[in-house]
MARMARPA-556591 format. One line per field, with one value per residue (C-alpha): x, y, z; residue in three letters; chain; residue number from 1. Coordinates in nm, 4 decimals, padded with zeros to 6 digits. Layout:
xx: X,...
yy: Y,...
zz: Z,...
r: Ala,...
c: A,...
k: NUM,...
This chain:
xx: -00.8641,-00.7672,-00.3982,-00.4680,-00.6951,-00.4289,-00.1733,-00.4052,-00.4750,-00.1021,-00.0337,-00.2965,-00.1648,00.1943,00.0901,-00.0885,00.2145,00.0274,00.0895,-00.1212,-00.2174,-00.3630,-00.5786,-00.6898,-00.7924,-00.9892,-01.1733,-01.2264,-01.0160,-00.6824,-00.3474,-00.3080,-00.6227,-00.4809,-00.1553,-00.3552,-00.5347,-00.2089,-00.0730,-00.3582,-00.6593,-00.9906,-01.1646,-01.5250,-01.7580,-01.9188,-01.5769,-01.5103,-01.6959,-01.5052,-01.1715,-01.2483,-01.3631,-01.0451,-00.8280,-01.0606,-01.1271,-01.4160,-01.4617,-01.3651,-01.0147,-00.9701,-01.0148,-00.7633,-01.0109,-00.8301,-01.0225,-01.3486,-01.2204,-01.1577,-01.5228,-01.5031,-01.1389,-01.2189,-01.4140,-01.1378,-00.8696,-01.0885,-01.1397,-00.7702,-00.6632,-00.9410,-00.8916,-00.6640,-00.9165,-01.2197,-01.0714,-01.0725,-01.4000,-01.4277,-01.5540,-01.3929,-01.2645,-01.0838,-00.9090,-00.5467,-00.2610,-00.1120,-00.4190,-00.3969,-00.0253,-00.1003,-00.3623,-00.1254,00.1384,-00.1144,-00.2116,00.1570,00.1890,-00.1153,00.0554,00.3552,00.1218,-00.0333,00.3094,00.4102,00.0806,00.1453,00.4650,00.2550,00.3076,00.4936,00.7989,00.8114,00.7255,01.0320,01.2716,01.1023,01.0265,00.7031,00.6333,00.5775,00.9062,01.0878,00.9141,01.0044,01.3666,01.4025,01.2514,01.4763,01.7982,01.7453,01.9768,01.8702,02.0054,01.8465,01.6338,01.4621,01.1472,00.9354,00.7874,00.5558,00.5132,00.2996,00.0605,-00.2188,-00.0797,00.1894,00.2535,00.5304,00.6263,00.9144,01.0512,01.2701,01.2267,01.2210,01.0031,00.7732,00.4850,00.2671,00.1033,-00.1186,-00.2274,-00.4233,-00.3581,-00.5979,-00.4807,-00.5162,-00.2908,-00.3529,-00.4763,-00.3798,-00.5292,-00.3691,-00.5543,-00.4223,-00.0646,-00.0933,-00.2159,00.0684,00.3233,00.1991,00.2400,00.5854,00.6978,00.5979,00.7781,01.0819,01.1181,01.3491,01.1656,00.8265,00.9565,01.1178,00.7912,00.5979,00.8470,00.8015,00.4223,00.4211,00.6320,00.3496,00.0296,-00.2706,-00.5177,-00.2646,-00.2591,00.0512,00.1193,00.3060,00.5744,00.6259,00.6532,00.9005,01.1179,01.1224,01.1999,01.4519,01.2675,01.1740,00.8045,00.7296,00.8795,00.7107,00.3746,00.4284,00.5082,00.2018,-00.0140,00.1351,00.0702,-00.2848,-00.3396,-00.2000,-00.4426,-00.1714,-00.2659,-00.5859,-00.6142,-00.8097,-00.8796,-00.9340,-01.0368,-00.7788,-00.8245,-01.0573,-00.7805,-00.8166,-00.5125,-00.4375,-00.3417,-00.2739,-00.3917,-00.1959,-00.3908,-00.1887,-00.2036,-00.1164,-00.0565,00.2477,00.3915,00.3192,00.4955,00.8001,00.7934,00.8006,01.0694,01.2807,01.2791,01.3452,01.6409,01.7839,01.7448,01.6924,02.0030,01.8099,01.5106,01.2716,01.0563,00.9427,00.8938,00.7447,00.5375,00.5307,00.2547,00.3262,00.2061,00.0454,-00.1844,-00.0865,-00.3192,-00.4258,-00.5087,-00.8750,-01.0412
yy: -00.5408,-00.8936,-00.8069,-00.4903,-00.6649,-00.9304,-00.6578,-00.4931,-00.8230,-00.8975,-00.5482,-00.5805,-00.9220,-00.8019,-00.4901,-00.7123,-00.9418,-01.2649,-01.5539,-01.6683,-01.9698,-01.7382,-01.5555,-01.8868,-02.0294,-01.7172,-01.6990,-02.0730,-02.1437,-02.3069,-02.1294,-02.2015,-01.9990,-01.6970,-01.7341,-01.7419,-01.4184,-01.2414,-01.3492,-01.2209,-01.4377,-01.3063,-01.4266,-01.5397,-01.2459,-01.4029,-01.4140,-01.0411,-00.9479,-01.2157,-01.1018,-00.7371,-00.8249,-01.0234,-00.7247,-00.4851,-00.2740,-00.1958,-00.3928,-00.0781,-00.1130,-00.4423,-00.2412,00.0195,00.2865,00.3830,00.6983,00.5089,00.3313,00.6407,00.6815,00.3547,00.3632,00.3232,00.0046,-00.1255,-00.0669,-00.2257,-00.5383,-00.5591,-00.5434,-00.7743,-01.0458,-01.2759,-01.2548,-01.2995,-01.6181,-01.7807,-01.9660,-01.9324,-01.7082,-01.3632,-01.4344,-01.7474,-01.6061,-01.7252,-01.4881,-01.5614,-01.4122,-01.0976,-01.0755,-01.0918,-00.8189,-00.6076,-00.6350,-00.5182,-00.2273,-00.1376,-00.1201,00.1053,00.3271,00.3549,00.4393,00.7161,00.8647,00.8437,00.9945,01.2960,01.3562,01.3832,01.1376,01.4006,01.3361,00.9709,01.0453,01.2692,01.0070,00.7277,00.4950,00.3699,00.4100,00.0350,-00.0434,00.1895,00.0268,-00.3227,-00.2269,-00.0772,-00.3831,-00.6240,-00.4294,-00.3018,-00.4461,-00.5355,-00.2047,00.0142,00.2906,00.4595,00.6561,00.8648,01.1905,01.4480,01.7614,02.0506,02.3040,02.0574,01.7673,01.5124,01.1689,00.9504,00.5952,00.3909,00.1085,-00.0270,-00.4044,-00.3876,-00.0778,-00.0434,00.2019,00.4397,00.7523,01.0046,01.3216,01.5881,01.8861,02.1764,02.4726,02.7001,02.4715,02.2505,02.4037,02.2809,02.4328,02.4453,02.1289,01.9407,02.0439,01.9450,01.5988,01.5597,01.6725,01.4022,01.1339,01.2485,01.2766,00.9132,00.8015,00.9946,00.7764,00.4824,00.2343,00.3247,00.2783,-00.0533,-00.1659,-00.0711,-00.2680,-00.5671,-00.5761,-00.5472,-00.8633,-01.0522,-01.1866,-00.9580,-01.0282,-01.2537,-01.2081,-01.1751,-01.1108,-00.8320,-01.0808,-01.2039,-00.8485,-00.7486,-01.0540,-01.0077,-00.6371,-00.6741,-00.4309,-00.4522,-00.5123,-00.1556,-00.0001,-00.2611,-00.1786,00.1927,00.1206,-00.0995,00.1740,00.4153,00.1748,00.1210,00.4980,00.5075,00.2250,-00.0211,-00.2736,-00.3572,-00.4641,-00.7793,-00.9238,-01.3011,-01.5256,-01.8050,-02.0417,-01.7862,-01.5278,-01.2264,-01.1839,-00.9052,-00.9830,-00.7554,-00.7940,-00.6573,-00.4114,-00.3838,-00.0372,-00.0192,00.3556,00.2767,00.0705,00.3518,00.5890,00.3609,00.3432,00.7200,00.7530,00.4976,00.7319,01.0292,00.8741,00.6940,00.9281,00.7381,00.6754,00.7643,00.9876,01.0268,01.3254,01.6802,01.9509,02.2794,02.3603,02.7286,02.7366,02.6610,02.3209,02.4612,02.7604,03.0291,03.0750,03.4202,03.3076,03.2697,03.0537
zz: -03.7385,-03.6272,-03.6088,-03.4160,-03.1658,-03.1105,-03.0417,-02.7900,-02.6123,-02.5979,-02.4649,-02.1921,-02.0943,-02.0688,-01.8770,-01.6253,-01.6051,-01.6781,-01.9175,-02.2104,-02.0001,-01.7333,-01.9868,-02.1390,-01.8015,-01.7072,-02.0403,-02.0852,-02.3937,-02.4667,-02.4446,-02.8147,-02.8822,-02.6980,-02.8908,-03.2138,-03.1196,-03.0477,-03.3837,-03.5961,-03.5115,-03.3824,-03.0635,-03.0966,-03.0452,-02.7371,-02.5672,-02.5919,-02.2674,-02.0726,-02.2167,-02.1371,-01.7834,-01.7207,-01.8047,-01.6268,-01.9368,-02.1659,-02.4878,-02.6780,-02.5373,-02.7221,-03.0408,-02.9266,-02.8166,-02.4959,-02.4123,-02.3800,-02.0675,-01.8570,-01.7635,-01.5700,-01.4667,-01.0953,-01.1632,-01.3920,-01.1264,-00.8602,-01.0701,-01.1557,-00.7902,-00.6709,-00.9323,-00.7220,-00.4385,-00.6625,-00.8054,-00.4586,-00.4161,-00.0399,00.2381,00.2562,00.6064,00.4826,00.1774,00.1620,00.2396,-00.1033,-00.2721,-00.0611,-00.1374,-00.5102,-00.4780,-00.2670,-00.5393,-00.7969,-00.5708,-00.5350,-00.9133,-00.9258,-00.6671,-00.8978,-01.1878,-00.9757,-00.9054,-01.2686,-01.3812,-01.1580,-01.3553,-01.6750,-01.9573,-02.1581,-01.9414,-02.0447,-02.4046,-02.4203,-02.2876,-02.4814,-02.1908,-02.0396,-01.6671,-01.6311,-01.8034,-01.5644,-01.2662,-01.3862,-01.4538,-01.1076,-00.9415,-01.1310,-01.0768,-00.7247,-00.4619,-00.1107,00.0198,-00.2465,-00.1016,-00.3928,-00.3636,-00.5924,-00.4726,-00.6223,-00.4110,-00.5267,-00.3830,-00.4604,-00.2577,-00.1822,-00.3266,-00.1819,-00.2724,-00.1366,-00.3494,-00.0697,-00.0452,00.3348,00.3673,00.0669,00.0959,-00.1039,00.0330,-00.1403,00.0356,-00.1559,00.0737,00.1302,-00.0764,00.2258,00.4300,00.7307,01.0509,01.3958,01.7068,02.0506,02.1561,01.8538,01.9199,02.2875,02.1884,01.9397,02.1963,02.4309,02.1639,02.0538,02.4148,02.4673,02.1515,02.2696,02.5798,02.4933,02.7145,02.5646,02.2120,02.3110,02.4652,02.1506,01.9449,02.1758,02.1643,01.7847,01.7643,01.9327,01.7808,01.8010,02.0815,02.2581,02.6346,02.8525,03.2182,03.3939,03.4978,03.1409,03.0109,03.2830,03.2166,02.8387,02.8665,03.1500,03.3792,03.7440,03.8101,03.9179,03.6029,03.3812,03.5426,03.4726,03.1097,03.0647,03.2175,02.9647,02.6759,02.8000,02.7981,02.4415,02.3487,02.2448,02.5126,02.6944,03.0575,03.1435,03.4884,03.4925,03.7797,03.8130,04.1078,04.2666,04.2517,04.0220,03.7989,03.5550,03.1963,02.9029,02.5444,02.2490,02.0329,01.7136,01.5606,01.1891,01.2267,01.4418,01.1568,00.9102,01.1468,01.1453,00.7661,00.7338,01.0019,00.8118,00.5121,00.7411,00.9246,00.6210,00.3238,-00.0024,-00.2113,-00.5239,-00.5757,-00.8630,-00.8077,-00.8400,-00.5779,-00.6888,-00.3820,-00.2872,-00.0251,00.3422,00.4642,00.7771,00.7847,01.0320,01.3290,01.2133,00.8580,00.7734,00.5136
r: Met,Ala,Leu,His,Met,Gly,Glu,His,Ile,Ala,Gly,Leu,Arg,Lys,Ala,Met,Gly,Val,Lys,Gln,Glu,Asp,Val,Ala,Lys,Ala,Val,Gly,Val,Ser,Ala,Gln,Ala,Val,Ser,Lys,Trp,Glu,Asn,Gly,Gly,Leu,Pro,Asp,Thr,Glu,Leu,Leu,Pro,Ala,Ile,Ala,Asp,Tyr,Phe,Gly,Val,Gly,Ile,Asp,Arg,Leu,Phe,Gly,Arg,Val,Gly,Ala,Asp,Tyr,Asn,Lys,Ile,Glu,Glu,Ala,Val,Thr,Arg,Tyr,Ile,Ala,Gln,Pro,Leu,Asp,Glu,Cys,Asp,Met,Asp,Leu,Asn,Asp,Leu,Pro,Thr,Glu,Ala,Tyr,Ala,Ala,Ser,Met,Glu,Arg,Ala,Arg,Lys,Ile,Gly,Trp,Ala,Val,Asn,Met,Gly,Leu,Phe,Ser,Thr,Arg,Val,Phe,Asp,Lys,Ile,Gly,Ile,Gln,Ala,Lys,Gln,Met,Phe,Asp,Asp,Ile,Gln,Gln,Asn,Ala,Gly,Glu,Asp,Met,His,Leu,Tyr,Ala,Lys,Ile,Ile,Ser,Asp,Ala,Gly,Ile,Ser,Leu,Met,Ser,Leu,Ser,Lys,Asp,Phe,Pro,Tyr,Phe,Met,Leu,Tyr,Pro,Thr,Pro,Leu,Glu,Gly,Leu,His,Phe,Gly,Ala,Ala,Asp,Leu,Ala,Ala,Tyr,Gln,Lys,Ile,Phe,Ala,Ala,Phe,Gly,Glu,Pro,Asp,Val,Leu,Arg,Ala,Leu,His,Phe,Ile,His,Thr,Arg,Glu,Ala,Glu,Lys,Lys,Phe,Ser,Leu,Gly,His,Phe,Ala,Lys,Lys,Met,Gly,Phe,Asp,Thr,Ala,His,Ala,Ala,Gln,Leu,Leu,Ala,Arg,Leu,Thr,Asp,Met,Lys,Tyr,Val,Glu,Thr,Asn,Val,Leu,Glu,Leu,Asp,Asp,Thr,Pro,Gln,Thr,Phe,Tyr,Thr,Val,Leu,His,Asn,Pro,Leu,Phe,Ile,Met,Phe,Leu,Leu,Leu,Met,Glu,Thr,Tyr,Thr,Lys,Pro,Pro,Lys,Ala,Lys,Leu,Gly,Met,Asp,Asn,Arg,Thr,Arg,Pro,Tyr,Ile,Arg,Ala,Glu,Glu,Asp,Thr,Leu
c: A,A,A,A,A,A,A,A,A,A,A,A,A,A,A,A,A,A,A,A,A,A,A,A,A,A,A,A,A,A,A,A,A,A,A,A,A,A,A,A,A,A,A,A,A,A,A,A,A,A,A,A,A,A,A,A,A,A,A,A,A,A,A,A,A,A,A,A,A,A,A,A,A,A,A,A,A,A,A,A,A,A,A,A,A,A,A,A,A,A,A,A,A,A,A,A,A,A,A,A,A,A,A,A,A,A,A,A,A,A,A,A,A,A,A,A,A,A,A,A,A,A,A,A,A,A,A,A,A,A,A,A,A,A,A,A,A,A,A,A,A,A,A,A,A,A,A,A,A,A,A,A,A,A,A,A,A,A,A,A,A,A,A,A,A,A,A,A,A,A,A,A,A,A,A,A,A,A,A,A,A,A,A,A,A,A,A,A,A,A,A,A,A,A,A,A,A,A,A,A,A,A,A,A,A,A,A,A,A,A,A,A,A,A,A,A,A,A,A,A,A,A,A,A,A,A,A,A,A,A,A,A,A,A,A,A,A,A,A,A,A,A,A,A,A,A,A,A,A,A,A,A,A,A,A,A,A,A,A,A,A,A,A,A,A,A,A,A,A,A,A,A,A,A,A,A,A,A,A,A,A,A,A,A,A,A,A,A,A,A,A,A,A,A,A,A,A,A,A,A,A,A,A,A,A
k: 1,2,3,4,5,6,7,8,9,10,11,12,13,14,15,16,17,18,19,20,21,22,23,24,25,26,27,28,29,30,31,32,33,34,35,36,37,38,39,40,41,42,43,44,45,46,47,48,49,50,51,52,53,54,55,56,57,58,59,60,61,62,63,64,65,66,67,68,69,70,71,72,73,74,75,76,77,78,79,80,81,82,83,84,85,86,87,88,89,90,91,92,93,94,95,96,97,98,99,100,101,102,103,104,105,106,107,108,109,110,111,112,113,114,115,116,117,118,119,120,121,122,123,124,125,126,127,128,129,130,131,132,133,134,135,136,137,138,139,140,141,142,143,144,145,146,147,148,149,150,151,152,153,154,155,156,157,158,159,160,161,162,163,164,165,166,167,168,169,170,171,172,173,174,175,176,177,178,179,180,181,182,183,184,185,186,187,188,189,190,191,192,193,194,195,196,197,198,199,200,201,202,203,204,205,206,207,208,209,210,211,212,213,214,215,216,217,218,219,220,221,222,223,224,225,226,227,228,229,230,231,232,233,234,235,236,237,238,239,240,241,242,243,244,245,246,247,248,249,250,251,252,253,254,255,256,257,258,259,260,261,262,263,264,265,266,267,268,269,270,271,272,273,274,275,276,277,278,279,280,281,282,283,284,285,286,287,288,289,290,291,292,293,294,295,296,297,298,299,300,301,302,303,304,305
C-alpha cells in the first residue's frame, strides 16, 4: 500500500507540474519527506487531507481509487485552477498578475483536457500516449510560427482550442440540437456590426483604442493626430465608436470652457473576435480534430421546435 500511495502522489505531482518542494511547502513538511513518500514511505494519517486538498482530489485518489473523485470533479478543478490565487494572502483586487497568469495557464491545460476528453480516451489508449504528454510535447517543440489547434465538431456542440503562442484560446459551445435561430432583427443587428468592421478606418480606430489603457481619456485633437485624419472625419469616427459602445463621451469644464473628452471602454469580445479571425484568415498549419456533424448550424426560419 505504501508503494502504491507513493506512486499516486508522484503521479499527481507530475500531472500538476510541480516539484517535491512545492508539495512539501503546501503540506508543511520537508522535501525529503515527500521524496520518501514517493519512494515507498507513508505520510502521517493526519496529513492525508492536506495532501488531497493540495492536488484537488479526494483522499480516495491517493489510494488509487480514481472513480471516487468524479462526483466532485468540478470542485477539484476549481481548486486546482485557483491554487496560485489562493496562496496570495491579500485582497482579491490586489492579487499579482503573476498569480493570475499561473491560474490562466492551469485553466488552459484544463481546456486541453476538455478537448482530449471529447476524443474519448480510447483514442489515446490505442496509440499508447497520454493527453498530457501530447500537450507537453507540442508545447516544448512548437516554434514561434506554429499554428496548431484542436477541434471537436459534432451535432452536440463545438470545441476549439488554439495552441498558437501569439493567439492562444479555448472555446466550448454546446449547440442546441435543433440548431440556432436568428430572426430578422438579429440579422439586421449583425449586419450593422459587420458593416462597421468592414470599414478600414473603423477597424483602425478600434485597433488604436485597444492599444490604450482602459478608462483613459483623450481628446478629439489627439485622436485625429494619432490616426492621421482631419478633425471632421475623426469626429465622425468617434461618434460611430460611441454608438458601438467602444468609447464614452465626457464633457469637462476646463477654465470655464466645456471641452469634450472620450474614454476608452475596452471590450474583450472584440479581442475574441480578432482571435477567431486570426484562425480564419491564417488556417492552422496542423490540426488535431474530429468533425462528424451532420445537422445544420442554423435552423431554417420555417423549422419549429
